[in-house]
N, C-alpha and C positions, 0 to 999 in steps of 0.2 A: 647805146645811150648811157651817159654817165649816171649811174644809179643813184647818186647822191641827190639827183633832181626828182626822183620819183614820188617821195612824199610830198615835196612842195607843189609838184603838179597836181596831185590828187587833192590837195587842200585846197589849192585854187579852183578847180573844178567844183568841188562841193560847196565852196562859197560863191558859186556862180560868176567866177571870173576867168579870164584867159590864163591858163598855166604859163609859166615861164619858158618851159622847154617842149613840151609835147602833149598831146592827148593822153591822159592816164588810161591804163587798161585794168579792168577788174571783171572777173567772172564771179557771178553770184554763186554758183555750184559748178565745179568742174569734175566730171567722173572719169575722164580719160587719162588718169594719172599713170596707169601701167604702160599705156600705149606709148606716152610721150617721154615717160622716164626710163623705160625697160626694166623697171622695178615693180615690186608687188605692194600696193597699199593694203593693209589689213584692217577691215572695217566689218560692220554688221554681224551676221552671226558667226562667222570666221573669228572675229575679235572676241565674242563673248565666250567663246569654247576654250580660249586661252587661261592658263593660270594668271595670277596677279602679276608674278615677274614677267610672264610672257606678255601680258598686256603693256607693262611699261616699256618694255623693249620694243614693242610694235609701234606705240606712240612715238618713240623717239626716231624709229625708222620712217614713220609716216612723216613726221616733221620735216625730215631731211629731204624727203621726196617732194613734199609740197614746196619747200623752199627753193629746192633746185629747179623744179618746174617754173615757179614764179619768176626767178631770176633769169632762166633761159628764154622765156616768153616775155619779158620786160614788163611784167605787171607791176603797177604802183601799189596794189593792194590784194590781199589775200583773205579769201572766206575760209573758215574752218568747218569741218563736219558738225552738223547738228542733228537734233532729233528729227526723224523723217515724218512725212505725211502718214496718215492711218494706211495700213496695209489690208489688202484682202486677205481672208484666211489662207494660210500656206504661202503667201507671196513673201519672197525673200527681200528684204530692204537692205540694198548694198550700202548706200551712202549715209551712214548713220553711226552713231556710237551711243552707248547707254549714257545716262544723265551724268553720272559722276564722271565717267571717262571723257565727255565733252569739254567739261572744265579742265580736267588735266590735260588733255591734249592741246587746248588753248595756251595753258600755261607753258607747256614744253615749246610750243610754236613761238611764243613771246620771247622765252629764254634763248632760242637758237637764231631767231630771224634777225636779219639786219635791221638796225634802228629806221632805215629810210623805207622799209616795207610796212605800209599800214595794215593792220590786222582788223577785219570786220567780222563780227560774230552775228550768227543766226539766232535771233531772239523772237520775240512775240509783243504783244501789246494792243494789237488793233483787231477787231472782230472782222473775220473774213466771210466769204459766202459759204453756205453749207445747203446744198441742194437735197437733203433728206426731207421726206414727207413730214417728219416730226417737227424739224426746224421751221420749215415754211409754215407749218400750221400755227406754231408759236407766234409768228411774225404778225399774224393778223387776228388770232384768237387769244393768244397770251403774250402780249408785247413786254409785259413785266418780266417775263422769263428771259427774254432777249437782253432787257435791261440788265439783269443780273449776270448773264453770260459775258455781255459786253464789259462791265466792271471787272469781273474776274480776268479777262484776257488782259486788260489794262493793267491791273495791280501784279498779276503773274509776270507780265512783261517788264515792268518796272523792276520787279525784285530780279529777274533774270539778267537784265540789262546792268544792274548794279554789281552783280557778281562778275560779270565780264569786265566791267570797269576797272574793279578791283585787280583783274588779272592783266591788265595793260591794254583792253580794247580801244580801238581810236574811233570805232563807229559800230552801230548796231542797225540791222535790218530787219523789219517785221514782214513776214511773208503772209500777205493778207488780200487775197483776191477780192476785189469789190465788183468784178464784172467778168462776163465771157465773151465770146465772139460776138454774140447778139447785141451785147450792150450791159449796162450796169445791172447787177443783181439787186441793189437797193434803190428804192426810189427816192426822190428828194427829201421827203418827210423822214425817211428811215435813215438817211444819211445824217440829217440834222440831229437826229436822236441818238443814233448808235454809233456813228462814224466820227463826224468832225469833233464833238466834245472831247472824246477820249483820245484822239489823234493830236489835239492841241496840247492836251496835258501830258501825253507821251512825249511829244517834241520837247516841251519845256523840261521835262524829267531829264531826258537824254542830254539836253544843252547843259543843264546845271551839273551833270555829271562830266562835263568837258568832252562829250563825244558828238559825232555826227549822226543824224536820224536819217534812214532811207526806209521808204516803202516800196515793197515789191507787190505788184498786182498785174495779172494777166488782164486780157479783155479790152474792150473798147470804153475808154475812160474820159474820152474827150469832152463830154458835157460836165464833167465834173473837176477839170483841170484847175479852174479858177478856184473852187473850193478848196481844193487839196493844198494848193499854193498859199492860200490865206491862212492855213493852219501852221505855217513856218517850217515846214518839212525842208531839209536840205537837199533831198533828192529822190526821184522815182525810178525805179528799175523796172525794165521789159519794154515799155512803148510797143506793144505787140503788134508785130506786122501781120500775123495771122489773123488777127481781128480788125485789120485794117487800119491800124494807128499809123499815121504818117509822121515820122520823127521830125522832118523838117518843118510841118504845120505847127506840131507840138512845141517845137523849141521857139517859134516865132511867137506863140502864144504866151509862153511863160519865161521868156528870156529875163534874166536878171531876178527871177523869183525861185526857180527850181533848176536843179541840175538833172539831166537826163542821162540815164545809164542803159546802153543797149546799142543798137537793137538788130545786130546781125542775126538773120532768120535761122532758128535752130534746125529747121527743116532743110534749109539749103546746105547747112554743115553737113547733115546727115546724108542727103542724097545727090547733092551737087558734085560738080568737078572743082578742082583747085582754081582754075581760071575763072570760073563763075563766081567762087567765094571771093577771090582777089578782086574782081571788078565791083561786085557788091559792097565790099569794104571800103574800096576807093571812093566809090560815089557817096557812101555814108560819111566818110571823114571829110570830103571836101564840102559836103552841104552842111555839116555840123560842127566843124572845127572853128570857124571864125567866131570870135567873141568868147569862147570857152563855154563853161558850164556843161559839159559834154564829158562822159566817160565811155570809152569803146568796151564792147563786150558782147557776147551773145544775147538774145532776146529772152532766153531762160537758161536752163542748165546745159551745159556742154556733155552731151551723153557719152557713154563709154564706146559706143559704136560709131562715134565721129571719126572718119579717116584723119589720121595724123597730117596727112598733106593738106588736107582741107583746114585744119586749124592753123597749119603754118602759113597758109595762105592769107588769113587774116593778120597775122603778125608781119609777114612781107608787105602787105599793103600798107600797115601802119608805119613800117621802116620808111617808105617812100612818100607816104602823104599825111603823116600823123604828127611831124614836128612843126614847131613855129620857127620864126626867123631866129637863127642862132642856135637853134636844137640840134643835136646829133644823135642819130639813132644807130 
């Protein structure tokens, strides 16, 4: 594929239009850098153990690996390592960098990446589900406490987005699960109180910064699609197949209002065979390519134990079925 088209394809999809060349590819998190590149990404505790000079050298080497993989795999956009989810005591968080290093890694990527490769930052801004007893108790007994948490999530997210904007980010995604496999975590009244108002303000802030806004959420969110679309979001990532989300039905419901990013089943990527992955990706592309507003990728993180042959099967299917008339893969 002519890489000069990658950025234009991604912009068109995020604007809910049909791209000029091909369905863009973007992975919200990709952990299989070492297996695909044959080189070693230095992150997590290994990174933190280095000297300042060693960390700078590691980040430059990381950037070269990420850009190389993005180019080889025909990605239109690249996410950078961010802070990770809360870890259990003693659990190693691999795909993360300390706060200051996250911004420095992003700056190095922007310096080295080709101009047509969009960079998407992992930020925040929107309150997500929290299944702790304490949080659930506050939701019903002390809702004002949740009000304050939601406000802080928003203000912190906007501040973080501004830092990434200054470093050259093209888009920001907020990893904010509002549902699980059984359905939404928040009821309609709670969505109106804690989610939608801040989501609208966050989207407006991101747009004023000149970036695209993306919400990541797992789970079955079908009943809230209209509400999410009404907030002005550019895209939603996941469209979780494990939770029963049908991306074709979802696309028909929000066509022209939301770009959908996903949703090759992460479980299939780990446990399936390349032919199964190829066929699933082909089916996905044929169903969601018409009309645009679709970005191909896994339904969540591409884990480190995904067989390389399986991920290459995704790309092979895209080469055969992901282009529009006149596009060349």
